[in-house]
N, C-alpha and C positions, 0 to 999 in steps of 0.2 A: 503495497502499500505507500501510496507515494503522497506525502503530507506535503502541503504549501502554505506559507507563511506570507500574511500580507504584514510588513510594519507600517506605521502610521507614523509618521514624526511632524512634529509640528514644533514651532520657535516659542517659547513662554521668558519672562523676566526672573534673571538670576535671582536664587534666594538671597535673603538677606544676609548680615552676616551675625544676625542672632540666630537665623534660621540653620541657618548651617553648622553655629555652635551648640547647638540644641541637637542638631542631626548624630551628633560624634557622642552623643552620650545616649547608651540602647533605653536606660530609663525615664530618659525627656522626650518619648515620642509621642506625637499625636493623632490619635484616628478618628476621622471622620467618616459620619455612615450616613447613606441615604435612606429615609424610611418614606415609603408611599401610603398614604389613605385611598385603599380601594375597598369595594363592596366587599364583603365578608363572602371567605371562599365556601361556605356552607347558603351562601342565597343564592338562587337560581337567578341570574340576571333575566330580566323582562323588557320588551322594547313595546313601550307605546308610542303612537304617532310619529311614528320613526324616530323616537330617541329614547336613548337608554333611560330605566326609571332610575332615580338617585335615590327617591326617597327611602330607602331603605339601610340596616345595619351596614356599617363600615367597620372596617380593620387594618392593622398592619398588612401589605403585601406581605405573604410568608416567606418569601425569597430573602426581604430585607430582613424579617423577623430570624432566619439565620445569620445574614450580616455582623447586626446587634448581637448576637452570641458571641460571633467569632469574634468581633472587638472588644465584650466585656471576659471573655476568654485572657486574651492577650493583656488585660488590664489584670487580671489576678496573677497572670504568671509574672508580671511588672515587666513585660516588653513595652507598654504603653502605660503611662499616669495620665489622660486621661483622654474620655471619648468624646465626642460631639454629636448630638443627632441633628440631621436637617431632613426639613419636610419642605416641600411646597403647596398650597394651598387654601382652603378656606376657613373660618372662624372652626368649622369640625376638624378640620385635619389636626390642630392644636391634639388630638384625643393619640394619636400616636405618638407625639412628644409626650406625652404622662407615660404610657407604656415603656418606650425607649429609655426614660430616665429611671423608670423604677425596674428597670432590668438590666441597667449597669450603666448607662449614661450620666456623666457628671454636668451636662448643661445641653440645650438643644437652642436650635438657628430657627425660629418659623418665619419662611418667608409667605404673605400673603398675597392672594390674589381672588379675584369674582371667582365664582363658580363657570363663569360664561368665557373667561380666560385661562380657565384650568383645564377647560374642556376641547381649547381650541391649543393646547399646550403641545409643541412637539420637542421630540427626544433631542434633537438638537440645540433648542432652543433652551432646556431643563439643564445639560450638560454645560449652556455657557452661565447658566444663574450660578452652578456650582464652579467652575472656571473665577467668575469673577468674586461666589464667596471666598477663595482661595485666599483673595490676595488679603484680607483681613483673617482667618483661620488659620494660614501655615499648615494645613495637615500633613503627616509622614504616611500616616497611612488611608488612604479612601476603600472603603471598603460598602459595597453595594449587594443587591439581591441580583442575580445574573438576568432577569428579567420579572415584569410586572404581570402580573395575571390579570389586569384588565385590556391591555393593548398588546402583551406577549411579544416586544419589539424587540426586545433584548440590543438597545444600542446604546445607553447613557454612560454606561462604565468606559466602555472604549472611546466615544469620544471625549468625555472628560481626559484618558487620559491624553489624546491625539492635541486635544486645544493646552493642555500644561506641559507637553514632552515628559510628559512620564513613564515609567515602568508598566507595564502589563498584565495582567495574568486573568484570564476569565476560565469561568465554571469551574471554582476552586473546589475539590474534595477533602484536602489536606494542605495546614499551611506553618509556616515555623519558621521565628527567625535563626540563622544560621551568623552569628557573629553581625556584621551590619549588612547582612542580605536578605530577603526574602526569598523563603527555600516553597515553594508550590506546587501539590499534583494534583491534574486533573484528568478524567476521564476521555480515552480519546476509544477509535475505533478498534482498533487493535491490544489495548490494554490502558493502562497510565502512562501518563507523561509527568515527568518531575522539572520545572525549570525554577530557574536561581537568577534571581532581579534586584537591584539595586534600589533603596529608596531614594527617593519619595516614589510611590508606587499606588496604580489602581486596581483593587481585586472585584472579581463580581461573585458572588457565593453561591456554588450550587448547592439541591436538596442533600447531597451525604458527609456534607463539611458538619455538622453536629445537630444536635437537636435543641433549638430552644426551649427555654426556661420558662416558667408563667412566674409573670409577677406577685410576689407575697403580698401580704396585708400592708406590713411595717414597711415593705419599702415605695408601695405605692402612694402611703404620708409621709415618706420622707421624700418622695419624687416632688410631691408640692411644695416644697421647698427651694426647689433647684432652679437656678436662672432660665428665662428663655427670651430670646432674644429675638424681636419681633421686626421685622423688614417687609417694606412693601414692595413687589416687585419689578413696578412701574420706577423704583426710586435707584434702578440698578444700572440701568443703561443696558439694558439687551435690549435688540429690536423682537418684537413678540409677534409682529407679521407674518402670518400662516402662509407657508408652501406649499401647503398638498390643501386638499377639498376634499369631506367627505361626502360620497354623492349619495347613498344610501345605509340606513341600516335596518336588520330585517332579522326576525326571531328566524333561527335555525326551523325548518320541516322536521315537523315530527314523524319519529321512526314508525315503518309499519310494521307489523307483526311477521312474521316469518312463517313459512308453510311445509308441508310433507308433500315431497312427489313419490307417484307411483313408479316410478325407474326412470334409467340414466337417461331416455331419448327427451324423456320430458325435460327432465332438469336440464338438459342441453338446449332445446326449444325456447324455455323462461329465460334461461343467462343469455340466450338470443334478442330476445322479443321484448323481454321486460326488462331484466339489470343491463341490456344490451354494454355486456361487458369482454365478451368476447362475438 
């Protein structure tokens, strides 16, 4: 099997002297975790009048929960000293930040946007928001879910890496710090692939990386006292003009029940005339 790799190279401003000094100390690393406010994975999405019904239970994107757990474990191992959670959304999106802070984040950043803006946000715009926030956050490790369960695009981590010119590791199944380098194992078609990269780095997290913990009541209470930095997306200077247009949103057709056939000839006939797959 021949593996082909696409390397995205982008220019980024040189890190400040303070940031470079902080990165020389393994115990002074900062992890930034992207968390998305999605329709809960237990809720069946419904479409009404050409729009997804949003007035249902929302929760943190499950892949972002894995990223949050990975950051917390790095903090418990004293590899990082601070974990910052970031989300983009309306007032209700603050719920996922409270969960993030109850499961390990020290503070959070809420980039506020109205629902119409959130609905039209594209992955490149989200990545540019994270790149803009990096000017202030100066994260050493960016951890994100490999994809969001609402749009399933899996674009943002790779784009953040390209915009900042950082090392990139996608679909992480194992993660560890080896000296001043990050070692990551990912699943590929023919087995496991281990990558080693220098910090700063952007990592997208897959299902096998860990099992997220549940927030405990004491930690939920402590999370209420942790700081939340609220920013308006319009103040970040990111161009929010949509580049794509959604033509139609429709509910999937209900699956029809199966049936029995009398013999092979009837089966072949149905596959040709009804299923039209042969």
